[in-house]
KOLGULUM-990208 format. One line per field, with one value per residue (C-alpha): residue number from 1; residue in one letter; chain; y, x, z. Coordinates in steps of 0.02 Angstrom, whole numbers, plus 50000, padded with zeros to 5 digits. Last residue first. Example, Ala and Ser with C-alpha at 12.3 -4.5 7.8 and 13.67 -1.06 7.14 Angstrom:
BEGIN
seq <- c(2, 1)
type <- c(s, a)
mol <- c(A, A)
py <- c(49947, 49775)
px <- c(50684, 50615)
pz <- c(50357, 50390)
END
This chain:
BEGIN
seq <- c(450, 449, 448, 447, 446, 445, 444, 443, 442, 441, 440, 439, 438, 437, 436, 435, 434, 433, 432, 431, 430, 429, 428, 427, 426, 425, 424, 423, 422, 421, 420, 419, 418, 417, 416, 415, 414, 413, 412, 411, 410, 409, 408, 407, 406, 405, 404, 403, 402, 401, 400, 399, 398, 397, 396, 395, 394, 393, 392, 391, 390, 389, 388, 387, 386, 385, 384, 383, 382, 381, 380, 379, 378, 377, 376, 375, 374, 373, 372, 371, 370, 369, 368, 367, 366, 365, 364, 363, 362, 361, 360, 359, 358, 357, 356, 355, 354, 353, 352, 351, 350, 349, 348, 347, 346, 345, 344, 343, 342, 341, 340, 339, 338, 337, 336, 335, 334, 333, 332, 331, 330, 329, 328, 327, 326, 325, 324, 323, 322, 321, 320, 319, 318, 317, 316, 315, 314, 313, 312, 311, 310, 309, 308, 307, 306, 305, 304, 303, 302, 301, 300, 299, 298, 297, 296, 295, 294, 293, 292, 291, 290, 289, 288, 287, 286, 285, 284, 283, 282, 281, 280, 279, 278, 277, 276, 275, 274, 273, 272, 271, 270, 269, 268, 267, 266, 265, 264, 263, 262, 261, 260, 259, 258, 257, 256, 255, 254, 253, 252, 251, 250, 249, 248, 247, 246, 245, 244, 243, 242, 241, 240, 239, 238, 237, 236, 235, 234, 233, 232, 231, 230, 229, 228, 227, 226, 225, 224, 223, 222, 221, 220, 219, 218, 217, 216, 215, 214, 213, 212, 211, 210, 209, 208, 207, 206, 205, 204, 203, 202, 201, 200, 199, 198, 197, 196, 195, 194, 193, 192, 191, 190, 189, 188, 187, 186, 185, 184, 183, 182, 181, 180, 179, 178, 177, 176, 175, 174, 173, 172, 171, 170, 169, 168, 167, 166, 165, 164, 163, 162, 161, 160, 159, 158, 157, 156, 155, 154, 153, 152, 151, 150, 149, 148, 147, 146, 145, 144, 143, 142, 141, 140, 139, 138, 137, 136, 135, 134, 133, 132, 131, 130, 129, 128, 127, 126, 125, 124, 123, 122, 121, 120, 119, 118, 117, 116, 115, 114, 113, 112, 111, 110, 109, 108, 107, 106, 105, 104, 103, 102, 101, 100, 99, 98, 97, 96, 95, 94, 93, 92, 91, 90, 89, 88, 87, 86, 85, 84, 83, 82, 81, 80, 79, 78, 77, 76, 75, 74, 73, 72, 71, 70, 69, 68, 67, 66, 65, 64, 63, 62, 61, 60, 59, 58, 57, 56, 55, 54, 53, 52, 51, 50, 49, 48, 47, 46, 45, 44, 43, 42, 41, 40, 39, 38, 37, 36, 35, 34, 33, 32, 31, 30, 29, 28, 27, 26, 25, 24, 23, 22, 21, 20, 19, 18, 17, 16, 15, 14, 13, 12, 11, 10, 9, 8, 7, 6, 5, 4, 3, 2, 1)
type <- c(d, f, w, i, s, w, n, e, i, y, y, l, d, y, q, i, r, k, k, l, s, t, n, g, r, w, g, n, v, q, a, w, g, t, i, g, a, k, m, r, h, r, l, m, y, n, p, i, q, e, r, f, q, q, i, f, v, p, r, e, p, r, p, g, v, i, s, m, e, g, r, l, v, n, l, f, q, p, l, e, d, l, s, t, n, r, l, f, a, g, l, g, t, r, r, p, d, a, p, r, a, w, v, p, g, s, e, s, e, a, d, v, p, m, t, r, f, k, l, m, d, f, l, r, g, d, l, g, m, r, k, q, r, y, f, v, p, g, p, s, t, l, k, v, l, a, a, l, l, a, m, p, l, a, f, i, a, l, a, a, l, s, f, a, v, d, t, a, r, k, l, v, t, h, w, g, h, l, p, s, e, q, l, s, i, v, p, l, g, d, l, e, g, f, n, s, n, l, t, r, f, s, f, f, d, p, v, i, r, i, d, v, m, e, r, s, a, d, d, v, l, r, e, l, e, l, l, d, r, f, p, l, a, f, f, v, q, d, v, t, r, k, r, v, v, d, v, l, d, d, y, t, g, i, v, r, v, g, h, i, e, r, g, v, k, e, i, d, s, d, l, y, g, i, p, r, i, a, t, w, s, n, r, r, l, t, d, v, l, n, q, a, a, k, g, a, g, v, v, l, c, y, r, l, n, w, g, k, s, r, i, w, r, l, l, s, r, a, c, a, r, e, l, s, l, l, l, f, n, a, t, v, f, l, l, f, v, l, r, s, y, v, t, a, k, y, f, t, a, a, t, v, t, v, f, l, l, v, g, n, v, k, l, i, d, f, a, e, r, l, i, s, d, e, r, r, p, v, y, l, k, g, y, h, y, i, v, a, c, l, p, l, l, i, p, l, f, a, f, y, e, v, l, p, a, h, s, e, h, a, i, p, i, w, g, m, e, f, r, v, t, y, a, a, g, w, a, a, t, a, v, l, m, d, l, a, f, l, v, v, m, l, v, q, s, y, r, k, l, m)
mol <- c(A, A, A, A, A, A, A, A, A, A, A, A, A, A, A, A, A, A, A, A, A, A, A, A, A, A, A, A, A, A, A, A, A, A, A, A, A, A, A, A, A, A, A, A, A, A, A, A, A, A, A, A, A, A, A, A, A, A, A, A, A, A, A, A, A, A, A, A, A, A, A, A, A, A, A, A, A, A, A, A, A, A, A, A, A, A, A, A, A, A, A, A, A, A, A, A, A, A, A, A, A, A, A, A, A, A, A, A, A, A, A, A, A, A, A, A, A, A, A, A, A, A, A, A, A, A, A, A, A, A, A, A, A, A, A, A, A, A, A, A, A, A, A, A, A, A, A, A, A, A, A, A, A, A, A, A, A, A, A, A, A, A, A, A, A, A, A, A, A, A, A, A, A, A, A, A, A, A, A, A, A, A, A, A, A, A, A, A, A, A, A, A, A, A, A, A, A, A, A, A, A, A, A, A, A, A, A, A, A, A, A, A, A, A, A, A, A, A, A, A, A, A, A, A, A, A, A, A, A, A, A, A, A, A, A, A, A, A, A, A, A, A, A, A, A, A, A, A, A, A, A, A, A, A, A, A, A, A, A, A, A, A, A, A, A, A, A, A, A, A, A, A, A, A, A, A, A, A, A, A, A, A, A, A, A, A, A, A, A, A, A, A, A, A, A, A, A, A, A, A, A, A, A, A, A, A, A, A, A, A, A, A, A, A, A, A, A, A, A, A, A, A, A, A, A, A, A, A, A, A, A, A, A, A, A, A, A, A, A, A, A, A, A, A, A, A, A, A, A, A, A, A, A, A, A, A, A, A, A, A, A, A, A, A, A, A, A, A, A, A, A, A, A, A, A, A, A, A, A, A, A, A, A, A, A, A, A, A, A, A, A, A, A, A, A, A, A, A, A, A, A, A, A, A, A, A, A, A, A, A, A, A, A, A, A, A, A, A, A, A, A, A, A, A, A, A, A, A, A, A, A, A, A, A, A, A, A, A, A, A, A, A, A, A, A, A, A, A, A, A)
py <- c(49828, 49978, 49958, 49790, 49876, 49857, 50028, 49927, 49818, 49919, 50027, 49880, 49817, 50022, 50015, 49851, 49888, 50038, 49944, 49810, 49949, 49898, 49755, 49713, 49799, 49980, 50068, 50129, 49985, 49857, 49932, 49921, 49743, 49604, 49424, 49438, 49360, 49339, 49467, 49442, 49403, 49576, 49572, 49472, 49624, 49728, 49793, 49756, 49666, 49490, 49459, 49496, 49335, 49206, 49294, 49249, 49069, 49080, 49152, 49290, 49332, 49497, 49593, 49589, 49588, 49449, 49324, 49177, 48998, 48978, 48867, 48966, 49108, 48987, 48946, 49161, 49142, 49041, 49230, 49278, 49235, 49379, 49510, 49610, 49604, 49425, 49359, 49424, 49383, 49212, 49193, 49223, 49113, 49203, 49158, 49300, 49392, 49591, 49662, 49552, 49459, 49368, 49215, 49048, 48935, 48983, 48801, 48719, 48901, 48872, 48674, 48691, 48830, 48987, 49064, 48932, 48982, 49037, 48950, 48969, 48816, 48852, 48883, 48969, 49092, 49154, 49187, 49145, 49096, 49055, 48883, 48902, 48813, 48839, 48814, 48729, 48578, 48532, 48582, 48767, 48850, 48719, 48675, 48875, 48908, 48782, 48854, 49042, 48975, 48889, 49057, 49168, 49044, 49033, 49224, 49279, 49118, 49139, 49313, 49290, 49138, 49215, 49370, 49286, 49168, 49339, 49419, 49298, 49262, 49453, 49451, 49274, 49358, 49519, 49425, 49371, 49413, 49483, 49666, 49550, 49588, 49661, 49757, 49670, 49752, 49637, 49685, 49546, 49549, 49361, 49401, 49581, 49686, 49854, 49869, 49879, 49842, 49834, 49904, 49924, 49969, 50098, 50215, 50097, 50204, 50176, 50308, 50281, 50377, 50450, 50574, 50696, 50733, 50666, 50503, 50418, 50517, 50454, 50272, 50323, 50392, 50252, 50100, 50206, 50249, 50043, 50112, 50242, 50162, 50110, 50295, 50366, 50444, 50443, 50567, 50667, 50733, 50894, 50995, 51178, 51199, 51183, 51035, 50921, 51015, 50963, 50777, 50773, 50862, 50699, 50663, 50814, 51001, 51124, 51043, 51165, 51151, 51208, 51055, 51043, 51199, 51194, 51244, 51076, 50987, 50970, 50894, 50740, 50615, 50719, 50811, 50919, 51040, 51136, 51005, 51088, 50965, 51039, 50888, 50989, 51044, 50878, 50925, 51001, 50845, 50727, 50843, 50831, 50634, 50623, 50725, 50612, 50459, 50538, 50581, 50714, 50602, 50649, 50739, 50853, 50903, 51030, 51010, 51146, 51190, 51361, 51461, 51537, 51394, 51283, 51340, 51338, 51162, 51105, 51191, 51088, 50928, 50940, 50982, 50820, 50722, 50782, 50748, 50551, 50544, 50612, 50482, 50342, 50365, 50383, 50207, 50132, 50196, 50133, 49945, 49949, 50036, 49907, 49777, 49853, 49851, 49730, 49837, 49789, 49622, 49687, 49526, 49535, 49722, 49687, 49585, 49710, 49835, 49726, 49695, 49848, 49933, 49797, 49859, 50039, 50023, 49953, 50119, 50238, 50156, 50182, 50364, 50383, 50317, 50424, 50572, 50559, 50484, 50572, 50715, 50566, 50576, 50416, 50430, 50346, 50179, 50062, 49996, 50147, 50184, 50004, 50064, 50228, 50162, 50019, 50142, 50249, 50123, 50042, 50186, 50254, 50098, 50215, 50329, 50202, 50184, 50377, 50350, 50257, 50060, 50009, 49978, 49942, 49800, 49781, 49971, 50007, 50138, 50304, 50367, 50481, 50460, 50239, 50224, 50369, 50452, 50298, 50329, 50494, 50469, 50363, 50456, 50628, 50516, 50459, 50629, 50676, 50542, 50594, 50765, 50728, 50619, 50746, 50873, 50760, 50701, 50881, 50915, 50778, 50849, 51013, 50945, 50819, 50990, 51094)
px <- c(50749, 50677, 50573, 50487, 50441, 50481, 50458, 50425, 50576, 50692, 50661, 50680, 50851, 50916, 50870, 50938, 51092, 51132, 51096, 51213, 51367, 51501, 51613, 51549, 51411, 51355, 51389, 51229, 51216, 51254, 51108, 50981, 51052, 51145, 51144, 50977, 50878, 50694, 50573, 50495, 50660, 50705, 50593, 50705, 50796, 50646, 50730, 50926, 50969, 50885, 50867, 51025, 51113, 51000, 51047, 51219, 51204, 51103, 51210, 51171, 51067, 51088, 50925, 50857, 50925, 50961, 50846, 50904, 50827, 50727, 50861, 50896, 50951, 51060, 51153, 51161, 51249, 51390, 51455, 51498, 51663, 51691, 51657, 51815, 51898, 51819, 51899, 52075, 52075, 52038, 52160, 52278, 52201, 52099, 52141, 52226, 52048, 52082, 51923, 51823, 51690, 51615, 51672, 51592, 51715, 51891, 51954, 51858, 51837, 51969, 51950, 51925, 52057, 51983, 51943, 51792, 51696, 51518, 51360, 51226, 51149, 50965, 50853, 50693, 50654, 50522, 50624, 50822, 50932, 51091, 51195, 51355, 51422, 51580, 51616, 51780, 51811, 51959, 52146, 52210, 52297, 52257, 52073, 52028, 52120, 52021, 51841, 51899, 51944, 51756, 51688, 51778, 51723, 51514, 51520, 51419, 51298, 51277, 51240, 51097, 51025, 51027, 50933, 50791, 50784, 50777, 50635, 50511, 50535, 50492, 50355, 50285, 50288, 50218, 50086, 50017, 50113, 50270, 50256, 50281, 50158, 50187, 50031, 49894, 49727, 49571, 49407, 49293, 49157, 49225, 49398, 49413, 49563, 49660, 49861, 50032, 50177, 50294, 50246, 50362, 50207, 50157, 50139, 50003, 49888, 49731, 49616, 49439, 49290, 49112, 48996, 48912, 48749, 48790, 48718, 48865, 48994, 48964, 48976, 49141, 49210, 49173, 49239, 49396, 49445, 49526, 49630, 49710, 49905, 49858, 49878, 49716, 49647, 49474, 49403, 49234, 49144, 49025, 49063, 49025, 49056, 48970, 48866, 49042, 49122, 49024, 49027, 49190, 49272, 49301, 49447, 49528, 49526, 49570, 49708, 49780, 49802, 49963, 50054, 50025, 49970, 49955, 49796, 49780, 49939, 49956, 49791, 49854, 49712, 49704, 49568, 49644, 49557, 49461, 49506, 49445, 49382, 49383, 49414, 49506, 49652, 49743, 49896, 49809, 49698, 49830, 49940, 49807, 49791, 49971, 49975, 49816, 49928, 50076, 49995, 49870, 49700, 49513, 49514, 49376, 49331, 49245, 49161, 49165, 49040, 49072, 49222, 49285, 49426, 49263, 49169, 49327, 49353, 49166, 49182, 49358, 49257, 49128, 49235, 49309, 49160, 49093, 49262, 49254, 49058, 49118, 49279, 49186, 49012, 49113, 49198, 49018, 48935, 49070, 49043, 48875, 48863, 48979, 48854, 48743, 48547, 48423, 48253, 48090, 48147, 48235, 48275, 48465, 48466, 48440, 48605, 48702, 48649, 48703, 48868, 48906, 48850, 48968, 49103, 49058, 49034, 49223, 49279, 49169, 49263, 49426, 49403, 49349, 49499, 49605, 49482, 49556, 49440, 49429, 49286, 49204, 49010, 48925, 48824, 48955, 48936, 48925, 48778, 48688, 48777, 48710, 48532, 48541, 48628, 48511, 48355, 48436, 48476, 48277, 48163, 48345, 48304, 48175, 48329, 48407, 48243, 48252, 48437, 48374, 48402, 48525, 48520, 48663, 48729, 48913, 48950, 49115, 49176, 49246, 49081, 49034, 48864, 48838, 48963, 49013, 48849, 48767, 48891, 48881, 48711, 48727, 48864, 48745, 48591, 48740, 48794, 48627, 48574, 48739, 48711, 48524, 48612, 48753, 48613, 48530, 48688, 48730, 48570, 48588, 48759, 48673, 48557, 48697, 48787, 48608)
pz <- c(49652, 49686, 49507, 49561, 49726, 49903, 49998, 50186, 50140, 50083, 50232, 50348, 50282, 50280, 50463, 50499, 50396, 50530, 50675, 50628, 50615, 50501, 50469, 50294, 50221, 50258, 50112, 50039, 49904, 50044, 50147, 50014, 49982, 49885, 49870, 49934, 50091, 50055, 50146, 50305, 50386, 50404, 50524, 50640, 50680, 50762, 50908, 50914, 51054, 51098, 50915, 50887, 50981, 50899, 50738, 50762, 50786, 50655, 50525, 50439, 50264, 50183, 50168, 49977, 49801, 49697, 49773, 49903, 49934, 49762, 49684, 49561, 49666, 49768, 49601, 49595, 49773, 49670, 49644, 49809, 49830, 49667, 49796, 49746, 49914, 49985, 49818, 49841, 50025, 49971, 49840, 49984, 50089, 50242, 50408, 50448, 50418, 50369, 50374, 50499, 50485, 50643, 50693, 50741, 50847, 50870, 50864, 50714, 50640, 50496, 50467, 50287, 50260, 50201, 50047, 49977, 49848, 49932, 49940, 50054, 50128, 50206, 50341, 50353, 50460, 50370, 50233, 50241, 50393, 50329, 50349, 50265, 50134, 50040, 49883, 49804, 49912, 50005, 49997, 49947, 49800, 49657, 49703, 49736, 49566, 49472, 49543, 49498, 49329, 49304, 49380, 49249, 49140, 49179, 49209, 49081, 49067, 49265, 49261, 49115, 49200, 49383, 49282, 49208, 49368, 49495, 49370, 49360, 49549, 49567, 49462, 49526, 49711, 49681, 49574, 49733, 49891, 49935, 50031, 50186, 50331, 50504, 50605, 50485, 50552, 50528, 50524, 50540, 50382, 50328, 50369, 50333, 50295, 50373, 50302, 50395, 50292, 50431, 50590, 50744, 50884, 50973, 50854, 50779, 50887, 50791, 50732, 50790, 50711, 50797, 50716, 50823, 50889, 51063, 51155, 51066, 51128, 51317, 51263, 51154, 51299, 51423, 51291, 51262, 51418, 51445, 51289, 51370, 51385, 51196, 51160, 51106, 50935, 50944, 50805, 50871, 50722, 50698, 50843, 50861, 51046, 51207, 51187, 51119, 51248, 51390, 51348, 51327, 51469, 51563, 51427, 51478, 51428, 51295, 51221, 51073, 50883, 50800, 50797, 51001, 51082, 51275, 51377, 51459, 51458, 51624, 51639, 51561, 51501, 51345, 51244, 51100, 50992, 50854, 50737, 50564, 50417, 50240, 50170, 50031, 50177, 50146, 50226, 50375, 50412, 50396, 50529, 50641, 50650, 50665, 50813, 50864, 50845, 50909, 51080, 51110, 51156, 51102, 50938, 50906, 50730, 50653, 50474, 50356, 50205, 50202, 50223, 50081, 50045, 50075, 49908, 49827, 49867, 49839, 49666, 49631, 49696, 49580, 49432, 49462, 49513, 49338, 49241, 49304, 49267, 49076, 49071, 49152, 49030, 48868, 48906, 48967, 48807, 48714, 48783, 48770, 48573, 48512, 48591, 48458, 48501, 48428, 48471, 48553, 48627, 48780, 48842, 48782, 48799, 49019, 48997, 48902, 49032, 49160, 49102, 49049, 49221, 49322, 49240, 49267, 49439, 49451, 49348, 49459, 49617, 49529, 49484, 49686, 49743, 49629, 49668, 49859, 49981, 50152, 50105, 50012, 50064, 50011, 49846, 49730, 49854, 49701, 49777, 49740, 49556, 49522, 49566, 49490, 49324, 49306, 49344, 49199, 49075, 49066, 49043, 48934, 48804, 48684, 48669, 48568, 48463, 48439, 48374, 48236, 48225, 48109, 47902, 47782, 47886, 47926, 47989, 47977, 48113, 48105, 48000, 48160, 48133, 48169, 48312, 48368, 48390, 48468, 48604, 48616, 48643, 48786, 48866, 48845, 48946, 49073, 49101, 49140, 49249, 49361, 49363, 49431, 49558, 49599, 49635, 49738, 49823, 49868, 49947, 50064, 50116, 50149, 50252, 50346, 50395, 50443)
END
């Protein structure tokens, strides 16, 4: 019954789409030739009737492109923005195809501007039509019609998150009837407003005795060995089958779905910097660093002279730090301690009142002026203005074993300052807290966040 209703809906949408295309074609002609908004180069132009003679070619092209553009697939789970983007892509293809077809259509010479106006009007009208259809369907579903009922196999975090997502997006009109779980002791328990109505072995019985249109498999990873059997059981019934991966067993970082030559691939941990994002962040870093070095050139020259005068040795202190993808680089600072400060003690974690600091060094540390040379690291591409603060390799070997997900912070270029430091977690403060802020920054990175 529901599938038949869906087919009727698609037929209605198709008819409306053809009416919209016809209206957009007429509107494009009117705007181009009748409104007087756009100058006409020639005295004469083809009349409207000759433009409408192109409709027997235009409308079938629309139908084919709409079909392959997937405008007639169920969109319960898609947002209106996703559908609008698909409509935009379809109209881009439509512009190219219709202009090409008109070139070979010898009966009339058509204005190319009319085709551009057509796809513009078609995109706007088609988006409006689909938005109205969504509103109408939402109203219908609010009255208890056109609902789809799903069974959730699994009752772990993935399943609970699925139920919460369906509840937040009630416009999908997908209603969970219950969970199935491997633990018989959970049967009868209510989780996130939905009851556990049986175990995995009850799958076929529940599907046959109750109204179930879809089965969502959201098994925890410990139960994955059961998945093949359960999917095989469900495939013998008249239900749609969907699988929700249990990402909650892993620490994800910018996870996404993709494909490799048609092979589905799930990325669990990935840097947000790729493509134009990398170019944009690098351009911002270079511009900001050049401006900062120009502004602080005289103060830096003065500080360099003071470091040289107050303590024998080089002006800059070079220390190995780990940056993006685990690559080592020499991080620059104004030297704040004697040259041989770690010759006896070895690497030591920073302390609020380090007795090894020189008098000037204490001032530089307290004001963070010792970090100014790191703008040179930024220009060299080793650091960024904003990012997780880099750490010494000797400590990283210790932290990677003690602190879960510590190495994920190296999926982003190290920064002069970071989200943790902005929120007060700097120096001798909780390392775990700093990691939390660093990972939040990486997961939510944008140029505006920087």
